[in-house]
DOSEMI-400948 format. One record per residue (C-alpha): residue in one letter; y, x negated, z. Coordinates in Angstrom, 3 decimals. Layout:
// DOSEMI-400948
<atom nukol="a" y="Y" x="X" z="Z"/>
...
This chain:
// DOSEMI-400948
<atom nukol="x" y="27.460" x="-3.201" z="39.355"/>
<atom nukol="x" y="28.838" x="0.172" z="40.349"/>
<atom nukol="x" y="28.503" x="-0.924" z="43.987"/>
<atom nukol="x" y="30.257" x="-4.188" z="43.279"/>
<atom nukol="x" y="33.218" x="-2.520" z="41.593"/>
<atom nukol="x" y="33.402" x="0.310" z="44.246"/>
<atom nukol="x" y="33.228" x="-2.408" z="46.921"/>
<atom nukol="x" y="36.112" x="-4.316" z="45.459"/>
<atom nukol="x" y="38.178" x="-1.187" z="45.479"/>
<atom nukol="x" y="37.347" x="-0.519" z="49.119"/>
<atom nukol="x" y="38.249" x="-4.120" z="49.946"/>
<atom nukol="x" y="41.638" x="-3.743" z="48.158"/>
<atom nukol="x" y="42.061" x="-0.523" z="50.275"/>
<atom nukol="x" y="41.372" x="-2.230" z="53.520"/>
<atom nukol="x" y="43.598" x="-5.188" z="52.706"/>
<atom nukol="x" y="46.410" x="-2.852" z="51.719"/>
<atom nukol="x" y="46.043" x="-1.067" z="55.016"/>
<atom nukol="x" y="45.996" x="-4.164" z="57.123"/>
<atom nukol="x" y="48.869" x="-5.640" z="55.322"/>
<atom nukol="x" y="50.918" x="-2.506" z="55.513"/>
<atom nukol="x" y="50.348" x="-2.238" z="59.204"/>
<atom nukol="x" y="51.304" x="-5.803" z="59.896"/>
<atom nukol="x" y="54.128" x="-6.080" z="57.365"/>
<atom nukol="x" y="56.895" x="-5.753" z="59.861"/>
<atom nukol="x" y="58.184" x="-9.107" z="60.908"/>
<atom nukol="x" y="55.841" x="-10.883" z="58.430"/>
<atom nukol="x" y="57.625" x="-10.726" z="54.926"/>
<atom nukol="x" y="54.798" x="-12.629" z="53.213"/>
<atom nukol="x" y="52.466" x="-9.748" z="53.915"/>
<atom nukol="x" y="54.586" x="-7.746" z="51.456"/>
<atom nukol="x" y="53.087" x="-9.816" z="48.726"/>
<atom nukol="x" y="49.586" x="-9.182" z="49.923"/>
<atom nukol="x" y="50.332" x="-5.495" z="50.194"/>
<atom nukol="x" y="51.836" x="-5.234" z="46.791"/>
<atom nukol="x" y="48.780" x="-7.047" z="45.236"/>
<atom nukol="x" y="46.167" x="-4.884" z="47.056"/>
<atom nukol="x" y="48.156" x="-1.758" z="46.075"/>
<atom nukol="x" y="48.318" x="-2.495" z="42.363"/>
<atom nukol="x" y="44.669" x="-3.589" z="42.621"/>
<atom nukol="x" y="43.795" x="-0.105" z="43.987"/>
<atom nukol="x" y="45.681" x="1.464" z="41.119"/>
<atom nukol="x" y="44.062" x="-0.590" z="38.489"/>
<atom nukol="x" y="40.606" x="-0.047" z="39.992"/>
<atom nukol="x" y="41.115" x="3.768" z="40.259"/>
<atom nukol="x" y="42.534" x="4.079" z="36.789"/>
<atom nukol="x" y="39.645" x="2.052" z="35.223"/>
<atom nukol="x" y="37.131" x="4.049" z="37.400"/>
<atom nukol="x" y="38.573" x="7.172" z="35.921"/>
<atom nukol="x" y="38.486" x="5.941" z="32.348"/>
<atom nukol="x" y="34.784" x="4.705" z="32.667"/>
<atom nukol="x" y="33.674" x="7.849" z="34.426"/>
<atom nukol="x" y="35.505" x="10.102" z="31.850"/>
<atom nukol="x" y="33.146" x="8.582" z="29.204"/>
<atom nukol="x" y="30.018" x="9.989" z="30.795"/>
<atom nukol="x" y="31.009" x="12.950" z="33.049"/>
<atom nukol="x" y="33.825" x="14.753" z="34.682"/>
<atom nukol="x" y="35.407" x="12.611" z="37.404"/>
<atom nukol="x" y="34.699" x="13.993" z="40.847"/>
<atom nukol="x" y="33.131" x="16.976" z="39.047"/>
<atom nukol="x" y="36.679" x="18.385" z="37.931"/>
<atom nukol="x" y="36.758" x="19.730" z="34.398"/>
<atom nukol="x" y="39.712" x="17.556" z="33.471"/>
<atom nukol="x" y="40.579" x="17.727" z="29.727"/>
<atom nukol="x" y="39.225" x="14.773" z="27.627"/>
<atom nukol="x" y="36.557" x="13.819" z="30.117"/>
<atom nukol="x" y="32.716" x="13.830" z="29.889"/>
<atom nukol="x" y="33.293" x="12.593" z="26.239"/>
<atom nukol="x" y="29.715" x="11.675" z="25.441"/>
<atom nukol="x" y="28.128" x="14.917" z="26.594"/>
<atom nukol="x" y="30.768" x="17.017" z="25.014"/>
<atom nukol="x" y="30.806" x="15.185" z="21.688"/>
<atom nukol="x" y="27.214" x="14.095" z="21.526"/>
<atom nukol="x" y="26.504" x="15.604" z="18.176"/>
<atom nukol="x" y="29.600" x="14.328" z="16.570"/>
<atom nukol="x" y="28.851" x="10.862" z="17.899"/>
<atom nukol="x" y="25.419" x="11.168" z="16.341"/>
<atom nukol="x" y="26.688" x="11.953" z="12.971"/>
<atom nukol="x" y="29.347" x="9.320" z="13.176"/>
<atom nukol="x" y="26.703" x="6.783" z="14.150"/>
<atom nukol="x" y="24.573" x="7.672" z="11.286"/>
<atom nukol="x" y="27.543" x="7.376" z="8.857"/>
<atom nukol="x" y="28.449" x="3.946" z="10.380"/>
<atom nukol="x" y="24.964" x="2.722" z="9.811"/>
<atom nukol="x" y="24.860" x="4.207" z="6.201"/>
<atom nukol="x" y="28.165" x="2.731" z="5.278"/>
<atom nukol="x" y="28.142" x="-0.685" z="6.767"/>
<atom nukol="x" y="24.322" x="-1.593" z="6.847"/>
<atom nukol="x" y="22.578" x="0.416" z="4.230"/>
<atom nukol="x" y="24.481" x="-0.884" z="1.262"/>
<atom nukol="x" y="23.157" x="-2.533" z="-1.790"/>
<atom nukol="x" y="24.998" x="-5.787" z="-1.253"/>
<atom nukol="x" y="23.676" x="-6.014" z="2.390"/>
<atom nukol="x" y="20.004" x="-5.286" z="1.405"/>
<atom nukol="x" y="20.224" x="-7.730" z="-1.421"/>
<atom nukol="x" y="21.616" x="-10.502" z="0.788"/>
<atom nukol="x" y="19.059" x="-9.790" z="3.420"/>
<atom nukol="x" y="16.164" x="-10.021" z="0.855"/>
<atom nukol="x" y="17.575" x="-13.288" z="-0.591"/>
<atom nukol="x" y="18.412" x="-14.982" z="2.725"/>
<atom nukol="x" y="15.190" x="-14.113" z="4.515"/>
<atom nukol="x" y="13.062" x="-14.907" z="1.384"/>
<atom nukol="x" y="11.213" x="-11.680" z="1.592"/>
<atom nukol="x" y="9.284" x="-12.250" z="-1.729"/>
<atom nukol="x" y="8.014" x="-15.767" z="-0.560"/>
<atom nukol="x" y="6.914" x="-14.337" z="2.776"/>
<atom nukol="x" y="5.172" x="-11.564" z="1.129"/>
<atom nukol="x" y="3.273" x="-14.100" z="-1.164"/>
<atom nukol="x" y="2.658" x="-16.289" z="1.919"/>
<atom nukol="x" y="1.108" x="-13.288" z="3.718"/>
<atom nukol="x" y="-1.023" x="-12.314" z="0.740"/>
<atom nukol="x" y="-2.496" x="-15.765" z="0.341"/>
<atom nukol="x" y="-3.828" x="-15.686" z="3.838"/>
<atom nukol="x" y="-7.527" x="-14.409" z="3.641"/>
<atom nukol="x" y="-7.223" x="-12.614" z="7.022"/>
<atom nukol="x" y="-4.147" x="-10.793" z="5.999"/>
<atom nukol="x" y="-5.672" x="-10.034" z="2.609"/>
<atom nukol="x" y="-8.721" x="-8.618" z="4.248"/>
<atom nukol="x" y="-6.503" x="-6.465" z="6.472"/>
<atom nukol="x" y="-4.595" x="-5.140" z="3.436"/>
<atom nukol="x" y="-7.840" x="-4.385" z="1.798"/>
<atom nukol="x" y="-9.157" x="-2.495" z="4.780"/>
<atom nukol="x" y="-5.892" x="-0.390" z="5.001"/>
<atom nukol="x" y="-6.077" x="0.165" z="1.377"/>
<atom nukol="x" y="-9.704" x="1.328" z="1.666"/>
<atom nukol="x" y="-8.584" x="3.687" z="4.340"/>
<atom nukol="x" y="-6.092" x="5.163" z="1.967"/>
<atom nukol="x" y="-8.625" x="5.435" z="-0.843"/>
<atom nukol="x" y="-10.956" x="7.307" z="1.591"/>
<atom nukol="x" y="-8.119" x="9.507" z="2.758"/>
<atom nukol="x" y="-7.279" x="10.453" z="-0.939"/>
<atom nukol="x" y="-11.043" x="11.193" z="-1.724"/>
<atom nukol="x" y="-11.038" x="13.427" z="1.350"/>
<atom nukol="x" y="-8.061" x="15.571" z="0.463"/>
<atom nukol="x" y="-8.980" x="16.060" z="-3.179"/>
<atom nukol="x" y="-10.675" x="19.301" z="-4.192"/>
<atom nukol="x" y="-14.178" x="18.099" z="-5.165"/>
<atom nukol="x" y="-14.690" x="21.093" z="-7.525"/>
<atom nukol="x" y="-11.396" x="20.646" z="-9.371"/>
<atom nukol="x" y="-11.874" x="16.894" z="-9.730"/>
<atom nukol="x" y="-15.442" x="17.387" z="-10.979"/>
<atom nukol="x" y="-14.236" x="19.902" z="-13.615"/>
<atom nukol="x" y="-11.505" x="17.755" z="-14.653"/>
<atom nukol="x" y="-13.668" x="14.656" z="-14.906"/>
<atom nukol="x" y="-16.368" x="16.583" z="-16.766"/>
<atom nukol="x" y="-13.883" x="17.916" z="-19.309"/>
<atom nukol="x" y="-12.404" x="14.390" z="-19.743"/>
<atom nukol="x" y="-15.710" x="12.858" z="-20.277"/>
<atom nukol="x" y="-17.058" x="15.398" z="-22.621"/>
<atom nukol="x" y="-13.909" x="15.669" z="-24.651"/>
<atom nukol="x" y="-13.630" x="11.775" z="-24.882"/>
<atom nukol="x" y="-17.126" x="11.543" z="-26.085"/>
<atom nukol="x" y="-16.602" x="14.328" z="-28.616"/>
<atom nukol="x" y="-13.485" x="12.543" z="-29.980"/>
<atom nukol="x" y="-15.432" x="9.387" z="-30.793"/>
<atom nukol="x" y="-17.528" x="9.427" z="-33.943"/>
<atom nukol="x" y="-21.012" x="8.201" z="-33.069"/>
<atom nukol="x" y="-22.182" x="6.845" z="-36.482"/>
<atom nukol="x" y="-19.279" x="4.596" z="-37.160"/>
<atom nukol="x" y="-19.363" x="3.334" z="-33.666"/>
<atom nukol="x" y="-23.149" x="2.641" z="-33.896"/>
<atom nukol="x" y="-22.424" x="0.753" z="-37.043"/>
<atom nukol="x" y="-19.722" x="-1.452" z="-35.424"/>
<atom nukol="x" y="-22.079" x="-2.104" z="-32.570"/>
<atom nukol="x" y="-24.761" x="-3.236" z="-35.084"/>
<atom nukol="x" y="-22.343" x="-5.523" z="-36.699"/>
<atom nukol="x" y="-21.329" x="-6.979" z="-33.504"/>
<atom nukol="x" y="-24.913" x="-7.501" z="-32.469"/>
<atom nukol="x" y="-25.647" x="-9.206" z="-35.831"/>
<atom nukol="x" y="-22.568" x="-11.345" z="-35.802"/>
<atom nukol="x" y="-23.464" x="-12.735" z="-32.387"/>
<atom nukol="x" y="-27.163" x="-13.176" z="-33.133"/>
<atom nukol="x" y="-27.980" x="-10.742" z="-30.408"/>
<atom nukol="x" y="-30.399" x="-8.822" z="-32.485"/>
<atom nukol="x" y="-32.743" x="-11.954" z="-32.710"/>
<atom nukol="x" y="-33.557" x="-11.566" z="-28.977"/>
<atom nukol="x" y="-34.326" x="-7.755" z="-29.723"/>
<atom nukol="x" y="-36.641" x="-8.804" z="-32.651"/>
<atom nukol="x" y="-38.274" x="-11.486" z="-30.447"/>
<atom nukol="x" y="-38.807" x="-9.045" z="-27.567"/>
<atom nukol="x" y="-40.249" x="-6.366" z="-29.987"/>
<atom nukol="x" y="-42.716" x="-8.903" z="-31.525"/>
<atom nukol="x" y="-43.926" x="-10.038" z="-28.032"/>
<atom nukol="x" y="-44.364" x="-6.402" z="-27.039"/>
<atom nukol="x" y="-46.106" x="-5.630" z="-30.227"/>
<atom nukol="x" y="-48.588" x="-8.492" z="-29.613"/>
<atom nukol="x" y="-49.229" x="-7.375" z="-25.985"/>
<atom nukol="x" y="-49.803" x="-3.841" z="-27.179"/>
<atom nukol="x" y="-52.427" x="-5.015" z="-29.730"/>
<atom nukol="x" y="-54.143" x="-7.278" z="-27.195"/>
<atom nukol="x" y="-54.243" x="-4.378" z="-24.551"/>
<atom nukol="x" y="-55.489" x="-1.923" z="-26.967"/>
<atom nukol="x" y="-58.013" x="-4.057" z="-28.979"/>
<atom nukol="x" y="-60.959" x="-2.035" z="-27.888"/>
<atom nukol="x" y="-59.127" x="1.198" z="-28.830"/>
<atom nukol="x" y="-58.506" x="0.051" z="-32.336"/>
<atom nukol="x" y="-62.109" x="-1.156" z="-32.687"/>
<atom nukol="x" y="-63.387" x="2.143" z="-31.609"/>
<atom nukol="x" y="-61.189" x="3.925" z="-34.315"/>
<atom nukol="x" y="-62.502" x="1.718" z="-36.937"/>
<atom nukol="x" y="-65.947" x="2.410" z="-36.054"/>
<atom nukol="x" y="-65.139" x="6.149" z="-36.283"/>
<atom nukol="x" y="-63.683" x="5.768" z="-39.708"/>
<atom nukol="x" y="-66.075" x="3.337" z="-41.186"/>
<atom nukol="x" y="-68.877" x="4.913" z="-43.381"/>
<atom nukol="x" y="-72.209" x="5.357" z="-41.631"/>
<atom nukol="x" y="-74.063" x="3.190" z="-43.984"/>
<atom nukol="x" y="-71.917" x="0.086" z="-43.203"/>
<atom nukol="x" y="-73.582" x="-2.098" z="-40.594"/>
<atom nukol="x" y="-71.905" x="-2.403" z="-37.389"/>
<atom nukol="x" y="-71.769" x="-6.341" z="-37.569"/>
<atom nukol="x" y="-69.958" x="-6.034" z="-40.852"/>
<atom nukol="x" y="-67.318" x="-3.684" z="-39.027"/>
<atom nukol="x" y="-66.942" x="-6.267" z="-36.324"/>
<atom nukol="x" y="-66.487" x="-9.032" z="-38.752"/>
<atom nukol="x" y="-63.854" x="-7.008" z="-40.755"/>
<atom nukol="x" y="-62.090" x="-5.853" z="-37.699"/>
<atom nukol="x" y="-61.878" x="-9.442" z="-36.285"/>
<atom nukol="x" y="-60.589" x="-10.750" z="-39.518"/>
<atom nukol="x" y="-57.702" x="-8.075" z="-39.713"/>
<atom nukol="x" y="-56.884" x="-8.258" z="-36.082"/>
<atom nukol="x" y="-56.608" x="-12.082" z="-36.260"/>
<atom nukol="x" y="-54.453" x="-11.894" z="-39.327"/>
<atom nukol="x" y="-52.060" x="-9.416" z="-37.788"/>
<atom nukol="x" y="-51.671" x="-11.550" z="-34.598"/>
<atom nukol="x" y="-51.104" x="-14.661" z="-36.654"/>
<atom nukol="x" y="-48.493" x="-12.817" z="-38.729"/>
<atom nukol="x" y="-46.686" x="-11.704" z="-35.534"/>
<atom nukol="x" y="-46.789" x="-15.270" z="-34.191"/>
<atom nukol="x" y="-45.440" x="-16.650" z="-37.467"/>
<atom nukol="x" y="-42.563" x="-14.233" z="-37.659"/>
<atom nukol="x" y="-41.740" x="-14.719" z="-33.964"/>
<atom nukol="x" y="-41.740" x="-18.456" z="-34.266"/>
<atom nukol="x" y="-39.583" x="-18.703" z="-37.405"/>
<atom nukol="x" y="-36.165" x="-17.033" z="-37.325"/>
<atom nukol="x" y="-35.816" x="-17.936" z="-41.135"/>
<atom nukol="x" y="-38.806" x="-15.992" z="-41.977"/>
<atom nukol="x" y="-38.594" x="-13.868" z="-45.007"/>
<atom nukol="x" y="-39.407" x="-10.700" z="-42.974"/>
<atom nukol="x" y="-36.527" x="-11.344" z="-40.536"/>
<atom nukol="x" y="-34.230" x="-11.992" z="-43.461"/>
<atom nukol="x" y="-35.224" x="-8.792" z="-45.140"/>
<atom nukol="x" y="-34.808" x="-7.007" z="-41.761"/>
<atom nukol="x" y="-31.274" x="-8.440" z="-41.349"/>
<atom nukol="x" y="-30.415" x="-7.287" z="-44.776"/>
<atom nukol="x" y="-31.584" x="-3.841" z="-44.222"/>
<atom nukol="x" y="-29.961" x="-3.703" z="-40.896"/>
<atom nukol="x" y="-26.592" x="-4.626" z="-42.242"/>
<atom nukol="x" y="-26.946" x="-2.011" z="-45.065"/>
<atom nukol="x" y="-27.752" x="0.538" z="-42.372"/>
<atom nukol="x" y="-24.677" x="-0.546" z="-40.414"/>
<atom nukol="x" y="-22.514" x="-0.165" z="-43.424"/>
<atom nukol="x" y="-23.926" x="3.335" z="-44.275"/>
<atom nukol="x" y="-23.292" x="4.415" z="-40.651"/>
<atom nukol="x" y="-19.671" x="3.528" z="-41.071"/>
<atom nukol="x" y="-19.108" x="4.959" z="-44.419"/>
<atom nukol="x" y="-21.698" x="7.579" z="-45.247"/>
<atom nukol="x" y="-20.357" x="11.169" z="-44.583"/>
<atom nukol="x" y="-23.890" x="12.458" z="-44.414"/>
<atom nukol="x" y="-24.863" x="10.120" z="-41.583"/>
<atom nukol="x" y="-21.453" x="10.763" z="-39.869"/>
<atom nukol="x" y="-22.401" x="14.562" z="-39.842"/>
<atom nukol="x" y="-25.918" x="13.871" z="-38.607"/>
<atom nukol="x" y="-24.498" x="11.687" z="-35.884"/>
<atom nukol="x" y="-22.148" x="14.354" z="-34.594"/>
<atom nukol="x" y="-25.013" x="16.790" z="-34.740"/>
<atom nukol="x" y="-27.069" x="14.476" z="-32.543"/>
<atom nukol="x" y="-24.133" x="13.985" z="-30.233"/>
<atom nukol="x" y="-23.744" x="17.761" z="-29.835"/>
<atom nukol="x" y="-27.361" x="18.162" z="-29.104"/>
<atom nukol="x" y="-27.259" x="15.429" z="-26.427"/>
<atom nukol="x" y="-24.133" x="16.947" z="-24.873"/>
<atom nukol="x" y="-25.687" x="20.432" z="-24.871"/>
<atom nukol="x" y="-28.834" x="19.085" z="-23.150"/>
<atom nukol="x" y="-29.249" x="20.531" z="-19.568"/>
<atom nukol="x" y="-30.209" x="17.163" z="-18.071"/>
<atom nukol="x" y="-27.297" x="15.473" z="-19.562"/>
<atom nukol="x" y="-24.834" x="18.270" z="-18.300"/>
<atom nukol="x" y="-26.398" x="18.079" z="-14.953"/>
<atom nukol="x" y="-25.740" x="14.224" z="-14.830"/>
<atom nukol="x" y="-22.217" x="14.721" z="-15.956"/>
<atom nukol="x" y="-21.888" x="17.448" z="-13.456"/>
<atom nukol="x" y="-22.873" x="15.278" z="-10.550"/>
<atom nukol="x" y="-20.666" x="12.278" z="-11.748"/>
<atom nukol="x" y="-17.791" x="12.826" z="-9.291"/>
<atom nukol="x" y="-20.323" x="13.124" z="-6.271"/>
<atom nukol="x" y="-21.837" x="9.751" z="-7.105"/>
<atom nukol="x" y="-18.440" x="8.097" z="-7.633"/>
<atom nukol="x" y="-17.066" x="9.512" z="-4.493"/>
<atom nukol="x" y="-20.081" x="8.503" z="-2.457"/>
<atom nukol="x" y="-20.107" x="5.132" z="-3.959"/>
<atom nukol="x" y="-16.480" x="4.481" z="-3.408"/>
<atom nukol="x" y="-16.578" x="5.808" z="0.272"/>
<atom nukol="x" y="-19.580" x="3.614" z="0.991"/>
<atom nukol="x" y="-18.068" x="0.422" z="-0.573"/>
<atom nukol="x" y="-14.619" x="0.991" z="1.300"/>
<atom nukol="x" y="-16.453" x="1.333" z="4.606"/>
<atom nukol="x" y="-18.339" x="-1.952" z="4.109"/>
<atom nukol="x" y="-16.296" x="-5.167" z="4.528"/>
<atom nukol="x" y="-18.923" x="-7.017" z="2.715"/>
<atom nukol="x" y="-19.156" x="-4.628" z="-0.201"/>
<atom nukol="x" y="-18.417" x="-5.856" z="-3.724"/>
<atom nukol="x" y="-15.266" x="-3.674" z="-3.856"/>
<atom nukol="x" y="-13.740" x="-4.933" z="-0.607"/>
<atom nukol="x" y="-14.572" x="-8.506" z="-1.364"/>
<atom nukol="x" y="-13.005" x="-8.230" z="-4.810"/>
<atom nukol="x" y="-9.818" x="-6.591" z="-3.590"/>
<atom nukol="x" y="-9.495" x="-9.206" z="-0.875"/>
<atom nukol="x" y="-9.927" x="-12.054" z="-3.449"/>
<atom nukol="x" y="-7.596" x="-10.491" z="-5.784"/>
<atom nukol="x" y="-4.871" x="-10.240" z="-3.126"/>
<atom nukol="x" y="-5.299" x="-13.877" z="-2.054"/>
<atom nukol="x" y="-5.282" x="-15.150" z="-5.698"/>
<atom nukol="x" y="-2.173" x="-12.991" z="-6.307"/>
<atom nukol="x" y="-0.398" x="-14.554" z="-3.336"/>
<atom nukol="x" y="-1.191" x="-17.994" z="-4.301"/>
<atom nukol="x" y="-0.299" x="-17.506" z="-7.914"/>
<atom nukol="x" y="3.010" x="-16.039" z="-6.809"/>
<atom nukol="x" y="3.831" x="-19.030" z="-4.514"/>
<atom nukol="x" y="3.099" x="-21.361" z="-7.371"/>
<atom nukol="x" y="5.253" x="-19.619" z="-9.955"/>
<atom nukol="x" y="9.013" x="-19.778" z="-9.066"/>
<atom nukol="x" y="9.979" x="-17.613" z="-12.091"/>
<atom nukol="x" y="7.652" x="-14.910" z="-11.059"/>
<atom nukol="x" y="8.695" x="-15.226" z="-7.378"/>
<atom nukol="x" y="12.373" x="-14.721" z="-8.606"/>
<atom nukol="x" y="11.183" x="-11.639" z="-10.595"/>
<atom nukol="x" y="9.499" x="-10.139" z="-7.559"/>
<atom nukol="x" y="12.612" x="-10.884" z="-5.371"/>
<atom nukol="x" y="14.735" x="-8.993" z="-8.029"/>
<atom nukol="x" y="12.284" x="-6.149" z="-8.158"/>
<atom nukol="x" y="12.401" x="-5.852" z="-4.304"/>
<atom nukol="x" y="16.284" x="-6.041" z="-4.330"/>
<atom nukol="x" y="16.433" x="-3.142" z="-6.959"/>
<atom nukol="x" y="13.939" x="-1.032" z="-5.154"/>
<atom nukol="x" y="15.446" x="-1.616" z="-1.768"/>
<atom nukol="x" y="18.993" x="-1.118" z="-3.169"/>
<atom nukol="x" y="17.942" x="2.113" z="-4.768"/>
<atom nukol="x" y="16.340" x="3.384" z="-1.595"/>
<atom nukol="x" y="19.322" x="2.332" z="0.412"/>
<atom nukol="x" y="21.704" x="4.159" z="-1.914"/>
<atom nukol="x" y="19.603" x="7.258" z="-2.260"/>
<atom nukol="x" y="18.268" x="7.454" z="1.270"/>
<atom nukol="x" y="21.629" x="6.896" z="3.019"/>
<atom nukol="x" y="22.351" x="10.530" z="3.621"/>
<atom nukol="x" y="18.807" x="10.898" z="4.880"/>
<atom nukol="x" y="19.384" x="8.337" z="7.381"/>
<atom nukol="x" y="22.607" x="10.053" z="8.513"/>
<atom nukol="x" y="20.740" x="13.296" z="8.940"/>
<atom nukol="x" y="17.873" x="11.641" z="10.735"/>
<atom nukol="x" y="20.131" x="10.040" z="13.341"/>
<atom nukol="x" y="22.311" x="13.134" z="13.595"/>
<atom nukol="x" y="19.436" x="15.634" z="14.132"/>
<atom nukol="x" y="17.699" x="13.166" z="16.492"/>
<atom nukol="x" y="20.738" x="12.983" z="18.607"/>
<atom nukol="x" y="21.246" x="16.591" z="18.569"/>
<atom nukol="x" y="17.850" x="17.197" z="20.008"/>
<atom nukol="x" y="18.521" x="15.023" z="22.930"/>
<atom nukol="x" y="19.557" x="16.607" z="26.214"/>
<atom nukol="x" y="23.244" x="15.810" z="26.973"/>
<atom nukol="x" y="22.561" x="14.684" z="30.491"/>
<atom nukol="x" y="19.727" x="12.495" z="29.295"/>
<atom nukol="x" y="21.821" x="11.030" z="26.454"/>
<atom nukol="x" y="24.553" x="10.219" z="28.947"/>
<atom nukol="x" y="22.009" x="8.405" z="31.220"/>
<atom nukol="x" y="20.419" x="6.649" z="28.199"/>
<atom nukol="x" y="23.882" x="5.273" z="26.995"/>
<atom nukol="x" y="25.161" x="4.434" z="30.451"/>
<atom nukol="x" y="21.860" x="2.446" z="31.199"/>
<atom nukol="x" y="22.556" x="0.417" z="28.124"/>
<atom nukol="x" y="26.256" x="-0.276" z="28.390"/>
<atom nukol="x" y="27.131" x="0.745" z="31.826"/>
<atom nukol="x" y="26.799" x="-2.754" z="33.273"/>
<atom nukol="x" y="29.513" x="-3.976" z="30.970"/>
<atom nukol="x" y="31.698" x="-0.954" z="31.651"/>
<atom nukol="x" y="31.631" x="-1.739" z="35.428"/>
<atom nukol="x" y="33.219" x="-5.153" z="34.596"/>
<atom nukol="x" y="36.005" x="-3.155" z="33.259"/>
<atom nukol="x" y="36.558" x="-1.649" z="36.675"/>
<atom nukol="x" y="36.372" x="-5.013" z="38.231"/>
<atom nukol="x" y="38.758" x="-6.631" z="35.798"/>
<atom nukol="x" y="41.130" x="-3.664" z="36.191"/>
<atom nukol="x" y="41.134" x="-4.373" z="39.996"/>
<atom nukol="x" y="41.971" x="-8.058" z="39.519"/>
<atom nukol="x" y="44.363" x="-7.612" z="36.673"/>
<atom nukol="x" y="46.118" x="-4.738" z="38.545"/>
<atom nukol="x" y="46.433" x="-6.987" z="41.652"/>
<atom nukol="x" y="47.832" x="-9.837" z="39.519"/>
<atom nukol="x" y="50.301" x="-7.490" z="37.860"/>
<atom nukol="x" y="51.310" x="-6.020" z="41.167"/>
<atom nukol="x" y="51.917" x="-9.439" z="42.655"/>
<atom nukol="x" y="53.832" x="-10.465" z="39.767"/>
<atom nukol="x" y="56.245" x="-7.380" z="39.666"/>
<atom nukol="x" y="56.757" x="-7.585" z="43.554"/>
<atom nukol="x" y="57.552" x="-11.284" z="43.208"/>
<atom nukol="x" y="60.032" x="-10.627" z="40.359"/>
<atom nukol="x" y="61.734" x="-7.859" z="42.339"/>
<atom nukol="x" y="62.022" x="-10.085" z="45.426"/>
<atom nukol="x" y="63.559" x="-12.861" z="43.509"/>
<atom nukol="x" y="66.006" x="-10.447" z="41.603"/>
<atom nukol="x" y="67.088" x="-8.791" z="44.985"/>
């Protein structure tokens, strides 16, 4: 485009020279000469104007030239202020979020399993990064303190009483009783020989061994039948009595000051136990290693649950217009606040970035982006100048 504009200037000069040489005796060439002359003036004037934006014309330090190089920093600050004042406004941001349906697009992306998996992957990377930068010793100390203090604040006896009430209300204790009876039956069967030997040792010497066998078998069978009877009948008197005694114990655990004190003493003994303290002391290491391992594995329960949760949240959001509107409102408030609070930072970012640019490189960069259009100014100046020159010469000839 520079060559085209310059070539047009040279063409106007050649036409002017030829017309000036042959003008004598050919009055019509006066119109050609005047047109070419004015075209050269327009071309040179616009060349000067365009060149003055980027550098000194012909290398001469003419005032108010090389404007971009000389005022680069001021242009950067003005550009930043222009972006802040005309683009980063609350109304513009709100209108953009509403017109582009940003909330709906986010929900649509979240409902895509592939996108949700990618979000989970990036989130996992963030989690791993956080665990890497945390001070393990400080976290462990804080976690240990929180766990121990939390346990100390909870009274053990009343909590145990409420747990017993919950188990009794839901019938969960029946399974425990059944398991205990089954275990007791197996224990007796597996140790039948041991019990028989003990009876032999305790029986008087003068009692015949067949009598001992007979007595032992009777007792052993009676105990097994009793266990089977209790286990097969949940309305058995023994179970009823056991339920009554258990509920009484639960009430005592919740109300008895003596049991509360004993529960706290037991809790303190447990917390003071070296093995318990070692387990609590290694809690953070186990949590950290488990989290890191889970975040690395795409098939881990953690990653799968995070992905599923994101997909479900996206689908639920798409199906709920009122919630979608709320999310859009939250986005508008958040983006508007960021735009209002971060406007000056944007100005500083643009200004400092432009300040770091080399003046010559800045000039070349801007010239590369807008220089083509600026060369059209030179071409238009040549054509318009020629037209104006022709018009003025024609008017002067008509008047004279």
